[in-house]
Each structure stands twice: as structure tokens, then as C-alpha cells.
C-alpha positions as CSV (number, residue, x, y, z in Angstrom):
1,M,7.2,1.0,19.8
2,K,9.1,4.8,20.8
3,E,8.4,6.6,17.5
4,K,5.2,5.7,15.8
5,N,5.6,5.3,12.4
6,I,3.5,7.8,10.7
7,T,3.0,6.9,7.0
8,A,1.7,3.9,8.3
9,L,-0.5,5.6,10.2
10,V,-1.9,8.3,7.9
11,S,-2.9,5.3,5.1
12,C,-4.6,3.2,8.0
13,F,-6.2,6.0,8.3
14,A,-7.5,7.2,5.2
15,R,-8.9,3.2,4.1
16,A,-10.8,4.0,7.8
17,Y,-12.2,7.4,7.0
18,H,-13.3,6.3,3.4
19,N,-15.0,3.1,4.8
20,K,-16.6,5.3,7.7
21,N,-17.5,8.0,5.7
22,N,-18.7,6.7,2.0
23,K,-21.8,4.4,0.7
24,I,-20.1,3.7,-2.5
25,K,-16.0,2.1,-1.7
26,I,-13.8,2.3,-3.8
27,Y,-11.6,-0.3,-1.3
28,E,-14.0,-1.5,1.9
29,D,-11.7,-1.8,4.8
30,N,-13.9,-2.9,7.9
31,F,-10.6,-3.4,10.0
32,A,-9.2,-0.1,9.5
33,E,-11.1,1.6,11.9
34,K,-10.4,-1.1,14.7
35,I,-7.0,-1.0,14.8
36,L,-6.3,2.7,15.2
37,S,-7.3,4.0,18.5
38,K,-10.3,6.7,18.7
39,E,-7.0,9.2,19.8
40,E,-5.1,8.9,16.8
41,Y,-8.1,8.6,14.5
42,N,-9.3,11.4,15.8
43,S,-5.6,13.3,16.9
44,I,-4.9,12.5,12.9
45,S,-7.8,14.4,11.6
46,Y,-8.3,17.5,13.7
47,N,-4.0,18.1,13.1
48,M,-4.7,17.3,9.0
49,S,-7.9,20.1,9.1
50,N,-6.2,22.4,10.7
51,G,-3.4,21.6,8.0
52,I,-5.6,23.1,5.1
53,K,-3.9,25.5,4.2
54,F,-0.4,23.3,3.8
55,F,-2.6,21.3,1.3
56,N,-4.7,24.2,-0.1
57,P,-3.9,27.7,0.3
58,N,-7.0,28.4,-1.5
59,F,-9.2,26.6,1.0
60,V,-12.7,27.7,2.3
61,G,-14.6,25.9,4.3
62,N,-15.1,24.4,7.4
63,N,-13.0,21.9,9.0
64,I,-15.5,18.5,8.6
65,E,-15.5,19.6,4.5
66,A,-11.2,20.5,4.7
67,L,-10.7,16.8,6.0
68,E,-12.9,15.4,3.5
69,W,-11.0,17.5,0.8
70,I,-7.5,16.5,2.3
71,V,-8.8,13.0,2.4
72,N,-10.1,12.6,-1.1
73,N,-7.2,14.9,-2.5
74,N,-4.1,14.1,-1.0
75,L,-4.4,10.8,1.4
76,A,-6.7,8.2,-0.5
77,P,-5.9,8.7,-4.3
78,S,-3.1,6.3,-3.8
79,I,-3.8,4.3,-0.7
80,L,-7.2,3.4,-2.2
81,A,-6.7,2.6,-5.7
82,R,-3.4,0.2,-5.3
83,S,-5.6,-1.6,-2.5
84,A,-7.7,-2.2,-4.7
85,F,-6.2,-2.8,-7.9
86,T,-4.1,-5.6,-5.5
87,A,-7.7,-7.5,-4.5
88,K,-8.9,-7.1,-7.6
89,S,-5.3,-9.0,-8.9
90,I,-5.6,-11.7,-5.8
91,E,-9.1,-12.6,-6.6
92,R,-8.4,-13.3,-10.0
93,D,-5.2,-15.2,-9.1
94,K,-7.3,-17.1,-6.5
95,V,-9.1,-18.4,-9.5
96,L,-6.1,-20.0,-11.0
97,G,-5.1,-21.9,-7.6
98,L,-3.5,-18.9,-4.9
99,K,-3.2,-20.2,-1.6
100,Q,-0.8,-17.7,-0.4
101,Y,0.1,-14.0,0.0
102,L,3.5,-12.5,1.4
103,I,3.0,-8.7,2.1
104,F,6.3,-6.7,2.4
105,A,6.5,-3.8,4.9
106,S,2.9,-4.8,5.6
107,G,2.5,-2.0,7.8
108,Y,-1.6,-1.6,9.4
109,D,-2.5,-3.7,6.1
110,T,-5.8,-5.9,7.2
111,Y,-6.3,-7.5,3.8
112,G,-5.6,-10.8,5.4
113,Y,-8.5,-10.2,8.0
114,N,-11.4,-10.1,5.9
115,D,-9.6,-13.3,3.2
116,K,-9.7,-16.4,4.9
117,D,-8.8,-18.2,1.7
118,L,-5.5,-17.1,1.3
119,K,-2.6,-17.9,4.0
120,C,-0.8,-14.5,4.9
121,Y,2.6,-13.7,5.4
122,E,3.1,-10.0,6.7
123,I,6.7,-8.9,7.2
124,D,7.9,-5.9,8.7
125,K,10.5,-4.4,11.2
126,P,10.2,-6.1,14.8
127,E,8.9,-2.8,16.5
128,M,6.2,-2.4,13.8
129,I,5.3,-6.4,13.7
130,D,5.1,-5.9,17.7
131,D,2.7,-3.1,17.4
132,K,0.4,-4.4,14.9
133,I,0.2,-7.9,17.0
134,K,-0.6,-6.2,20.3
135,R,-3.7,-3.5,17.9
136,I,-5.4,-6.7,16.7
137,K,-5.3,-8.1,20.1
138,N,-6.9,-5.2,21.4
139,A,-9.4,-4.9,18.4
140,N,-10.3,-9.1,19.4
141,I,-9.3,-9.6,15.1
142,E,-9.2,-13.1,14.4
143,N,-5.8,-13.9,12.3
144,S,-5.4,-16.9,13.0
145,N,-4.4,-17.2,9.0
146,V,-1.6,-14.6,9.1
147,Q,1.6,-15.5,10.0
148,Y,3.9,-12.6,10.5
149,I,7.8,-12.4,10.0
150,K,10.1,-9.7,12.2
151,S,12.9,-8.3,9.3
152,D,13.7,-5.3,8.2
153,F,14.1,-5.4,4.2
154,T,16.3,-2.8,3.3
155,E,18.9,-5.1,5.9
156,N,20.0,-8.1,4.2
157,N,18.5,-11.2,6.7
158,W,15.0,-10.9,5.0
159,Q,15.5,-13.4,2.2
160,E,16.3,-15.7,5.5
161,A,13.7,-14.7,7.5
162,L,11.0,-15.6,4.9
163,L,12.8,-19.1,4.4
164,N,12.4,-19.8,7.5
165,S,8.4,-19.1,7.7
166,D,6.0,-22.0,6.8
167,I,5.5,-20.1,2.9
168,D,5.8,-22.6,0.3
169,F,7.8,-21.1,-2.4
170,S,7.6,-24.1,-4.6
171,E,4.0,-23.4,-4.8
172,K,2.4,-20.2,-6.6
173,I,3.2,-16.8,-4.1
174,F,1.4,-13.0,-4.9
175,C,3.8,-11.1,-3.3
176,S,2.7,-7.0,-2.8
177,L,5.3,-4.4,-2.2
178,L,3.2,-1.2,-2.3
179,G,4.2,1.9,-1.0
180,I,7.7,0.9,-1.1
181,S,9.8,1.7,-4.1
182,Y,9.7,5.2,-2.9
183,Y,11.5,5.1,-0.2
184,L,14.6,2.8,-1.6
185,T,17.2,3.6,-4.0
186,K,17.2,2.4,-7.2
187,E,19.1,0.2,-6.3
188,Q,18.1,-1.5,-3.6
189,F,14.3,-1.8,-5.0
190,Y,15.8,-3.4,-8.5
191,T,18.3,-6.2,-5.7
192,M,15.0,-6.3,-3.6
193,I,13.0,-7.7,-6.7
194,K,15.7,-9.6,-8.1
195,K,15.9,-11.7,-4.9
196,I,12.1,-11.9,-5.0
197,S,12.1,-12.9,-8.3
198,N,14.7,-15.6,-7.1
199,L,12.7,-17.4,-4.8
200,M,9.4,-17.1,-6.3
201,C,8.1,-20.5,-8.8
202,K,7.1,-20.1,-12.6
203,G,3.5,-18.1,-12.0
204,S,3.8,-16.4,-8.6
205,C,2.7,-12.7,-9.0
206,M,4.0,-9.5,-7.6
207,V,2.5,-6.1,-7.3
208,F,4.1,-2.8,-6.5
209,D,3.2,0.9,-7.7
210,Y,6.2,3.1,-8.4
211,P,6.8,7.6,-8.7
212,L,7.6,8.5,-12.6
213,E,10.6,10.5,-13.5
214,E,8.2,13.2,-13.5
215,D,6.0,13.7,-10.8
216,S,2.7,15.5,-9.8
217,E,1.7,18.2,-7.9
218,K,0.1,15.9,-5.3
219,E,3.2,13.7,-5.0
220,N,5.3,17.1,-4.8
221,I,3.1,17.0,-1.5
222,N,3.4,13.4,-0.1
223,R,7.4,13.9,-0.8
224,Q,7.1,16.5,1.7
225,L,4.9,14.9,4.3
226,A,7.1,11.4,4.1
227,K,10.2,13.9,4.2
228,G,8.6,15.1,7.9
229,A,8.2,12.5,8.8
230,N,11.9,11.2,8.6
231,E,10.8,9.0,5.8
232,E,12.2,10.6,2.8
233,M,11.1,9.5,-1.0
234,K,14.5,8.6,-2.3
235,S,13.7,7.5,-6.0
236,K,12.2,7.8,-9.7
237,Y,12.0,5.6,-12.3
238,S,10.6,5.5,-16.6
239,Y,8.5,2.6,-18.1
240,Q,11.1,1.8,-20.5
241,E,13.6,1.7,-17.7
242,L,11.6,-1.1,-15.1
243,E,10.6,-3.8,-18.0
244,L,14.3,-4.3,-19.5
245,K,15.2,-4.5,-15.4
246,L,12.5,-6.7,-15.1
247,Q,13.5,-9.0,-18.1
248,E,16.4,-9.3,-16.8
249,Y,15.1,-10.7,-13.3
250,N,12.6,-13.3,-15.7
251,L,9.5,-11.1,-14.9
252,L,6.9,-10.7,-17.0
253,I,4.4,-7.2,-17.1
254,Y,0.9,-8.8,-16.7
255,E,-1.0,-5.5,-16.0
256,H,0.2,-1.5,-16.3
257,L,-2.3,1.0,-15.0
258,D,-1.3,4.8,-15.1
259,N,-3.7,7.8,-13.3
260,K,-5.6,7.4,-16.3
261,D,-6.4,4.1,-16.1
262,I,-6.9,4.5,-11.9
263,D,-9.2,7.2,-12.6
264,E,-11.7,4.9,-14.9
265,Q,-11.0,1.4,-13.3
266,Y,-11.8,2.4,-9.3
267,F,-12.5,6.1,-9.4
268,K,-15.3,6.4,-12.0
269,K,-18.6,5.1,-10.0
270,Y,-17.6,7.1,-7.0
271,N,-17.2,10.4,-8.9
272,S,-20.4,9.8,-10.7
273,I,-22.2,10.3,-7.3
274,S,-19.3,12.5,-5.6
275,D,-19.1,16.3,-4.9
276,N,-15.2,15.6,-3.7
277,K,-14.3,13.8,-6.8
278,I,-11.2,11.6,-5.7
279,Y,-8.6,11.4,-9.1
280,A,-5.6,9.3,-9.4
281,P,-2.3,10.9,-9.0
282,K,-0.3,12.1,-12.2
283,G,3.6,10.2,-12.5
284,V,2.5,7.1,-9.9
285,N,2.1,3.7,-11.7
286,Y,0.6,0.4,-10.6
287,C,2.3,-2.6,-12.2
288,L,1.7,-6.1,-12.1
289,V,4.3,-8.8,-12.8
290,V,4.3,-12.4,-13.5
291,K,7.4,-15.2,-12.8
292,R,8.1,-16.7,-16.2
């Protein structure tokens, strides 16, 4: 891979760091650190801690404290909570017979390696999939229940790639679109949701996160980071607009969380024992929808 996907690497790092350094885990990921090389983990740690003044100009402390502050305040909140929200939703759906999980823009997501009850499908750009498979092999991670689908979902051939896979769209499927809405135009994102809905059967689910029209300070920082990595965030949404669009695509909102809901459900226990607390950024919501 000529250029590493910085956003995917940092997301993986945030999960690895949290899993490695905390007894109470908001989202447990025992594979994230294995996917990263030691050099990558150390390099991200070094660059983040030395960039503390970008995140917090008034910070006082050493590099270890700086890294913890950055992870808990900027990197981890969205990454951990949305992963936990998705895992909880999947477990609930498995009780109802779910056996298939499709991850769009899978990056270095590791859910499929932990949950062997599901057939997991990961779709991403060919260079990302190739790099991930190499990492999985190097880490000796068992992945027989995972099928990789090489396709860029910003182009028009991704539906064909899905239909050529082993996915059975006549059976329920759970689709994850986490971290995607930010990087597509509204037209691209809505078109994508519509096309996925047309493929899914009744009772199938889709989960995604999305930015509101008003950003928080944390999200402004994340936008600057993404722009610096040539992955500029493009769109913002309102709940009312989203709800109307989903209805057009025969989708119903089953669960919707704002930052207060996320804090209560996923960070409360952690924050009760931690001095460096984690709070969900204002301006980012989670949405779980069901096909009618």
C-alpha cells in the first residue's frame, strides 16, 4: 500500500490503547494491537503525545499523561462508543436469528475475529483489504468466518461485488456504515443507504453514525485532523431530514442516541473510577435502522 490510511490506523490505535491500558473497557478489542506493528503503535503514541498543544494548548504534564488525555478526549470517545453500540445491537439481533454481518469501509475493524457465530463480510478498497489480510496473517489471527470483498463504495461497482459474494440477501443481515457519513456528500450517502436497503430483506438492520449541523469543539479538531490526512469531512445532517429520507427507503429508526445517551450507556461506569474521563462529543449521533 503506497499510502497508509491514517484514519484507519489511528482508529485501530485508539482501540488498542484503550484495551491495553484500562481495566474497565468500554469496548474490548483484543486484536487491534496485534494488527498494528510495534513501530506503528510507538510512532502514533509519540506523534500524538508530542502534539498535545494542538489538542490542548494549556496542558501541563508528561508525555504519558499527554497521550492518555488525547486518547480519552479526542480519539476514543466516538471510536469506542460506536463500536460498543454496534456490538450490543448485533448481540440483540443474534437472539432473533442473525447470522450475517457486513462491514462497509471495514478498515482495521476486528469484530469478525472475535465473534465466530457470524459470517462476517468486510468490504473496502482493494489496497486496504490486501494490507489487512497481510496483517491478519502476520498476527496469526484465525479468520475463517470472514470474507473480504474488494470494492470502493464511492464507485458504482460495489453492489455487483456484494452480489458476487456469498452474502444471502434473502436472509437477515446486519450492516455497519460507521465513520462513513462524514466523508461522503449527502447525495452519495443517501444513495448508498437506498441501494443497501434495496438489497436487504425485511428485518435486516443498518447502523451508522452521523455529524449534526452544529459541531462541537472536539469534532472541529477531528475535522482538522481528517483534512490533514487528505480525508476531509464533507457533510452534516439533521435528525428530521434523516428520518424523512430513511422512510423513503423503507427504513425505520429503531434506536437513536445523542451524546447524553452515549455518556449514560457507555461511559458512566468507566467515568465512575477514572480521573481522565471520557465523554461523547456533542454533535455526533448514532442511528440503528430496520428494514420494513
